[in-house]
Backbone as CSV, one residue per row, in Angstrom:
resi,resn,N_x,N_y,N_z,CA_x,CA_y,CA_z,C_x,C_y,C_z
1,UNK,28.379,36.420,60.927,28.203,37.921,60.996,26.792,38.256,59.327
2,UNK,27.185,39.364,59.542,26.078,39.148,58.540,26.615,40.139,57.814
3,UNK,25.655,38.991,55.993,26.535,40.221,55.235,25.890,40.983,54.659
4,UNK,26.786,41.687,54.110,25.381,43.517,53.406,24.804,43.404,52.610
5,UNK,23.774,43.611,52.070,23.653,43.271,50.547,24.223,44.316,49.792
6,UNK,23.430,43.777,48.350,24.440,44.762,47.158,23.756,45.319,47.498
7,UNK,23.416,46.581,47.398,22.575,47.568,46.065,23.685,48.548,45.276
8,UNK,22.326,48.411,43.868,23.034,49.279,42.159,22.523,50.963,42.817
9,UNK,23.839,50.661,42.667,24.073,52.801,42.633,22.628,53.497,41.918
10,UNK,22.298,54.659,41.792,21.475,55.091,41.667,21.787,55.498,40.003
11,UNK,20.239,55.403,39.473,19.982,55.417,37.999,19.987,56.946,37.186
12,UNK,21.695,57.684,36.570,21.771,58.905,35.775,19.990,59.574,35.986
13,UNK,19.538,60.555,35.787,18.008,60.987,35.256,18.267,61.320,34.521
14,UNK,17.281,61.281,32.862,17.792,61.278,31.906,16.834,62.572,31.501
15,UNK,17.834,63.660,30.248,17.351,64.545,30.157,15.331,64.536,29.799
16,UNK,15.753,63.339,29.149,14.179,63.264,28.530,12.743,63.471,29.847
17,UNK,12.989,62.711,30.788,12.199,62.744,32.167,11.707,64.130,32.269
18,UNK,12.401,65.236,32.252,12.303,66.658,32.494,11.233,67.312,31.830
19,UNK,11.380,66.342,29.632,10.135,67.088,28.575,9.357,66.575,28.472
20,UNK,9.159,65.400,28.766,7.863,64.652,29.020,6.841,65.445,30.533
21,UNK,7.436,65.659,31.746,7.205,66.335,32.454,6.205,67.944,32.101
22,UNK,7.023,68.790,31.086,7.009,70.116,30.865,5.482,69.965,29.531
23,UNK,5.239,68.745,29.129,4.021,68.673,28.776,2.868,68.207,28.589
24,UNK,2.634,67.581,29.673,2.205,66.448,30.498,0.132,67.851,30.485
25,UNK,0.571,69.325,30.985,-0.763,69.616,31.351,-1.423,69.717,29.960
26,UNK,-1.153,69.579,28.935,-1.557,70.396,27.285,-2.515,69.669,27.174
27,UNK,-3.059,68.106,26.844,-3.703,67.423,27.234,-4.778,67.292,27.929
28,UNK,-4.747,67.757,29.111,-5.496,68.741,30.757,-6.469,69.773,30.042
29,UNK,-5.859,70.887,29.374,-5.767,71.962,29.497,-6.772,72.001,27.902
30,UNK,-6.642,71.120,27.061,-7.624,71.068,26.241,-9.093,70.053,26.794
31,UNK,-9.180,69.399,27.512,-10.377,69.065,27.522,-11.144,69.560,28.239
32,UNK,-10.325,70.583,29.284,-10.965,71.147,30.149,-11.404,72.411,29.260
33,UNK,-11.252,72.842,27.858,-11.232,73.917,26.780,-12.738,72.943,25.883
34,UNK,-12.455,72.021,25.927,-13.614,71.248,25.579,-15.058,71.682,25.781
35,UNK,-14.397,71.579,27.748,-15.540,70.907,28.007,-16.081,72.319,28.326
36,UNK,-15.534,72.917,28.799,-15.688,74.796,28.255,-16.450,74.969,28.014
37,UNK,-15.776,74.983,26.108,-17.050,75.397,25.313,-18.594,74.297,24.240
38,UNK,-18.277,73.107,24.832,-19.800,72.565,25.018,-20.498,72.738,26.115
39,UNK,-20.273,73.372,26.722,-21.070,74.079,27.931,-22.214,75.521,27.156
40,UNK,-20.406,76.191,27.398,-21.263,77.752,26.271,-22.328,77.533,25.394
41,UNK,-21.752,76.232,24.621,-23.276,75.482,23.339,-24.332,75.465,23.863
42,UNK,-24.041,74.754,24.790,-25.371,73.996,25.438,-25.580,75.037,25.834
43,UNK,-25.198,75.400,26.609,-25.751,77.250,27.845,-26.449,78.149,26.251
44,UNK,-25.785,78.434,25.185,-26.341,79.290,24.801,-28.063,78.655,23.774
45,UNK,-27.932,77.478,23.433,-28.674,76.710,22.975,-30.322,77.177,24.052
46,UNK,-30.546,76.735,25.638,-31.117,77.773,26.223,-31.661,78.595,26.922
47,UNK,-30.855,79.231,27.112,-30.382,81.167,27.371,-30.933,81.384,26.043
48,UNK,-30.350,81.019,24.803,-31.694,82.325,23.323,-32.289,81.074,22.399
49,UNK,-33.277,80.071,23.347,-33.892,79.184,22.324,-35.096,80.185,21.454
50,UNK,-35.245,80.951,22.234,-36.649,82.058,21.189,-36.153,82.771,20.178
51,UNK,-34.711,82.924,19.948,-33.955,83.515,19.121,-33.415,82.673,18.061
52,UNK,-33.269,81.509,18.771,-32.752,80.402,17.231,-34.075,79.686,16.770
53,UNK,-35.204,80.006,17.777,-36.153,79.700,16.729,-37.129,80.923,15.467
54,UNK,-36.508,82.178,15.447,-36.849,83.230,14.865,-35.905,83.238,14.108
55,UNK,-34.956,82.877,13.899,-33.707,83.172,12.732,-34.124,81.565,11.995
56,UNK,-34.663,81.107,12.549,-34.935,79.670,11.686,-33.996,78.093,12.020
57,UNK,-33.315,77.826,12.971,-32.152,77.032,13.509,-33.305,76.033,14.208
58,UNK,-34.148,76.240,15.396,-35.041,75.769,15.659,-36.274,75.410,14.293
59,UNK,-37.520,74.554,15.052,-38.309,74.846,14.076,-39.659,75.621,15.118
60,UNK,-40.353,75.462,14.897,-41.494,76.345,15.230,-41.571,76.077,16.804
61,UNK,-42.407,76.718,17.351,-42.401,76.305,18.577,-43.831,76.136,18.540
62,UNK,-44.198,74.699,19.141,-45.510,73.764,19.059,-46.395,74.514,20.432
63,UNK,-47.447,74.983,20.721,-48.181,75.360,21.342,-48.662,74.877,22.292
64,UNK,-49.573,75.188,22.716,-50.726,74.138,23.008,-51.416,72.889,21.924
65,UNK,-51.920,71.656,21.683,-52.570,70.997,20.903,-54.123,72.019,21.544
66,UNK,-54.726,72.283,20.341,-56.262,73.529,19.969,-57.285,72.015,19.264
67,UNK,-58.553,72.358,19.976,-59.826,70.750,20.230,-60.141,71.392,19.011
68,UNK,-60.878,70.595,17.751,-61.788,70.954,17.308,-63.180,72.474,17.406
69,UNK,-63.438,72.093,18.221,-64.492,72.570,19.069,-63.767,74.107,19.382
70,UNK,-62.821,73.767,20.121,-61.750,75.397,21.113,-62.291,76.594,19.800
71,UNK,-61.408,75.988,18.217,-61.371,76.890,17.174,-62.909,77.087,16.888
72,UNK,-63.632,76.369,17.110,-65.253,76.590,16.347,-65.708,77.551,17.306
73,UNK,-65.701,77.705,18.634,-65.947,78.243,19.311,-65.007,79.714,19.751
74,UNK,-63.813,80.188,19.037,-63.340,81.627,18.795,-63.581,82.504,17.663
75,UNK,-64.345,84.001,17.710,-65.249,84.826,17.019,-63.477,85.172,15.857
76,UNK,-64.071,85.226,15.294,-63.607,85.533,14.304,-63.016,87.053,14.040
77,UNK,-61.657,87.434,14.139,-62.116,88.774,14.214,-62.336,90.009,13.368
78,UNK,-62.803,91.468,13.195,-63.302,91.671,12.421,-61.637,92.773,12.154
79,UNK,-62.495,93.771,11.442,-60.786,94.582,10.983,-61.060,95.516,11.817
80,UNK,-60.049,96.172,12.530,-60.098,96.938,13.643,-59.520,97.979,13.209
81,UNK,-59.336,99.821,13.362,-58.568,100.505,12.819,-57.447,100.031,13.453
82,UNK,-56.612,99.633,13.579,-55.868,99.566,14.532,-54.404,98.751,13.485
83,UNK,-55.762,97.900,12.467,-55.461,96.885,11.574,-55.216,97.869,9.965
84,UNK,-55.776,98.704,9.251,-55.588,99.556,8.955,-54.835,100.186,8.378
85,UNK,-54.106,99.964,6.413,-51.838,99.996,6.792,-52.474,101.742,6.482
86,UNK,-51.654,101.892,6.206,-51.150,103.594,5.733,-50.969,103.513,4.968
87,UNK,-51.487,104.507,4.009,-50.252,105.121,2.681,-49.298,105.584,3.251
88,UNK,-49.042,105.966,2.421,-46.490,106.038,2.218,-47.316,107.961,1.777
89,UNK,-46.565,109.287,2.457,-47.122,110.159,1.364,-46.171,110.316,-0.226
90,UNK,-46.627,111.718,0.010,-45.378,111.645,-1.580,-43.896,111.519,-0.690
91,UNK,-44.404,112.394,0.073,-42.476,112.845,1.016,-41.163,111.795,1.567
92,UNK,-42.709,110.936,2.052,-41.965,109.342,2.728,-41.757,108.743,1.563
93,UNK,-41.786,108.832,1.186,-41.673,107.547,-1.079,-40.446,108.098,-1.553
94,UNK,-40.611,109.553,-1.398,-38.622,110.124,-2.019,-37.758,110.085,-1.248
95,UNK,-38.481,109.805,0.150,-37.728,109.590,1.035,-37.191,108.517,1.197
96,UNK,-37.767,107.588,0.566,-37.315,105.845,0.633,-36.311,105.720,0.297
97,UNK,-37.026,106.221,-1.869,-36.176,105.966,-2.963,-34.975,106.607,-2.600
98,UNK,-34.807,108.190,-1.929,-32.878,108.452,-1.503,-32.442,107.353,-1.452
99,UNK,-32.773,106.191,-0.558,-32.313,106.072,0.073,-31.215,104.583,-0.177
100,UNK,-32.802,104.361,-0.739,-32.707,102.752,-1.859,-31.199,103.327,-2.856
101,UNK,-31.631,104.977,-3.130,-29.920,105.411,-4.706,-29.192,104.823,-3.732
102,UNK,-28.762,105.714,-2.834,-27.794,105.386,-1.950,-27.182,103.900,-1.985
103,UNK,-28.098,103.044,-1.060,-27.625,101.337,-1.342,-27.430,101.068,-2.411
104,UNK,-27.541,101.322,-3.348,-27.200,100.884,-4.852,-26.299,101.511,-5.327
105,UNK,-25.702,102.666,-4.660,-24.575,102.925,-4.846,-23.575,102.797,-4.464
106,UNK,-23.409,101.766,-3.791,-21.974,101.392,-2.697,-21.618,100.171,-3.293
């Protein structure tokens, strides 16, 4: 006759295993949040490059390199009527001073 295998009784589940399973998703969620934040930051740099250059976060935009011959060949611009600075009238000056006084009072 064949002998029967002895089997151990199944181990009782511990309460701690349920608690560990409950917290497994938090590191994954934090990693996902960090990746999304990094992608948004890099996207903002590429999408708003001109604005970031304007406020000075990046250096000045590098244009095409110009040779000395190109610089010499360009004519010197003369003052046109559009370049003339208009004088401020007395009424405009009073309005500006009133605005400045209001700003100082605040």
